C-alpha positions in Angstrom: 7.7 17.9 5.6 4.9 15.5 6.5 3.5 18.0 9.2 3.5 20.7 6.5 1.5 18.5 4.2 -0.9 17.5 7.0 -1.4 21.2 7.8 -2.0 22.0 4.1 -4.6 19.3 3.7 -6.4 20.4 6.9 -6.5 24.1 5.8 -7.6 23.1 2.3 -10.4 20.7 3.6 -11.5 23.5 5.9 -11.6 26.0 3.1 -13.6 23.7 0.8 -16.2 23.1 3.5 -16.7 26.7 4.1 -17.2 27.1 0.4 -20.0 24.4 0.5 -17.8 21.8 -1.2 -18.4 19.1 1.4 -17.8 16.2 -0.9 -14.4 17.6 -2.1 -13.5 18.2 1.6 -14.5 14.7 2.5 -11.9 13.4 -0.1 -9.2 15.3 1.6 -10.3 14.2 5.1 -10.0 10.7 3.8 -6.5 11.3 2.5 -5.7 12.9 5.8 -6.7 9.8 7.7 -4.5 7.7 5.5 -1.5 9.8 6.1 -2.2 9.9 9.9 -3.3 6.4 10.7 -2.4 4.0 7.8 1.3 3.3 7.4 0.4 0.3 5.1 1.0 -3.3 5.3 4.3 -4.7 6.4 6.0 -6.8 3.8 9.0 -9.2 3.7 11.1 -10.0 0.6 11.5 -13.7 0.2 12.6 -15.8 -2.9 12.3 -12.8 -5.3 8.8 -12.0 -4.0 7.0 -9.7 -1.6 5.0 -11.7 1.1 2.7 -10.2 3.9 3.9 -10.0 7.4 1.6 -13.0 8.4 3.1 -15.2 5.7 6.6 -13.9 6.4 6.3 -14.7 10.3 5.2 -18.2 9.4 8.1 -18.9 7.1 10.4 -17.6 9.5 9.1 -19.6 12.3 9.1 -22.9 10.0 12.7 -22.3 8.9 13.8 -21.6 12.3 12.2 -24.8 13.6 14.1 -26.6 10.8 17.4 -25.2 11.8 17.7 -23.1 8.6 17.6 -19.6 10.1 20.8 -17.5 9.8 22.9 -17.2 12.9 21.9 -13.5 13.3 18.4 -12.8 11.5 18.8 -9.1 12.4 21.9 -8.8 10.3 20.2 -8.8 6.8 23.6 -8.5 5.2 24.6 -12.0 6.4 22.1 -13.9 4.4 20.2 -13.9 1.1 16.5 -13.4 0.8 16.2 -16.7 -1.1 17.3 -18.5 2.2 15.4 -16.5 4.8 12.8 -13.6 4.6 14.1 -10.1 4.9 12.2 -7.3 6.6 9.5 -6.6 7.3 9.3 -3.3 5.4 6.6 -0.6 5.8 4.1 0.4 3.1 3.7 -3.0 1.5 7.4 -3.1 0.4 7.4 0.5 -0.7 6.5 2.6 -3.8 6.0 0.6 -7.0 4.7 0.8 -10.6 1.8 -1.6 -9.6 -0.1 -2.6 -6.6 1.7 -5.4 -4.5 0.1 -8.6 -3.4 1.6 -11.3 -1.1 3.2 -13.8 -3.3 2.0 -16.6 -1.0 -1.7 -15.7 -0.1 -2.4 -12.8 -2.4 -3.2 -10.4 0.3 -3.2 -6.8 -0.9 -0.2 -5.0 0.6 -1.5 -1.4 0.0 1.8 0.0 -1.2 2.1 3.6 -2.5 2.4 4.0 -6.3 4.7 5.9 -8.7 3.2 8.1 -11.3 3.5 4.9 -13.7 1.7 2.9 -11.0 -1.0 5.4 -10.9 -1.4 5.2 -14.5 -1.4 1.4 -14.4 -4.3 1.4 -11.9 -6.4 4.1 -14.0 -5.9 2.1 -17.2 -6.8 -1.2 -15.4 -10.0 0.5 -14.1 -10.9 1.7 -17.6 -10.3 -1.7 -19.1 -12.3 -4.0 -17.1 -12.5 -2.9 -13.5 -10.2 -3.3 -10.5 -10.4 -5.1 -7.1 -12.2 -3.4 -4.1 -9.1 -3.0 -2.1 -7.4 -1.0 -4.9 -10.5 1.1 -5.2 -10.2 2.0 -1.6 -6.5 2.3 -1.3 -6.0 4.5 -4.4 -9.5 6.4 -4.3 -7.6 9.7 -4.7 -7.0 8.8 -8.4 -10.9 8.9 -9.1 -11.6 12.3 -7.8 -14.7 13.4 -5.8 -17.1 11.1 -7.7 -15.2 8.0 -7.0 -14.6 4.9 -9.0 -17.1 3.7 -11.5 -17.2 0.3 -13.1 -16.5 0.5 -16.8 -19.6 1.0 -18.9 -21.6 2.4 -16.0 -22.5 6.0 -15.9 
C-alpha cells in the first residue's frame, strides 16, 4: 500500500509540474520526502507519559544502574511502564489527537495526527499561532501557501 501511495504522489507531482503548477508539485515532493525518509521520532512510554528516545535511554540507564531494571527489559509484559520505560515506539508514539512532546524535555516528537488532531492544529494556528516544528511537520494542513501567523495577510 505504501508503495502505491508513493507512486501516486510521484505521478501527481510530475503532472502538476508539467501543468506549470510548480508550487503545488513542491508540496507533494515535500510529502514524498517525509514518507520516504522521516519515520518520526522514537518515543518511550513511562509513568503515563511519552518521552523522547534520548530521555528514555537516560532513564533506562539510571534505573539499570540503581538495580531497578526488570529481569528481562525486552519482555514488556513482565513490567509496568510506571516502573521502567517501554519502547521505543516509532512515529513519536503513534497517531494522536494532538502533537506529542516529550514529558521530560518537551522535545517535539513529530507524531502523525488523527483527523481530530489535524483540526486541533488548524484551530490552534487560527487562535494564536503554533510552534515552528508543528508548522514544518504538519505543513500539508496549510496548503500550497503555507502557514500564516494570525492577523497577517
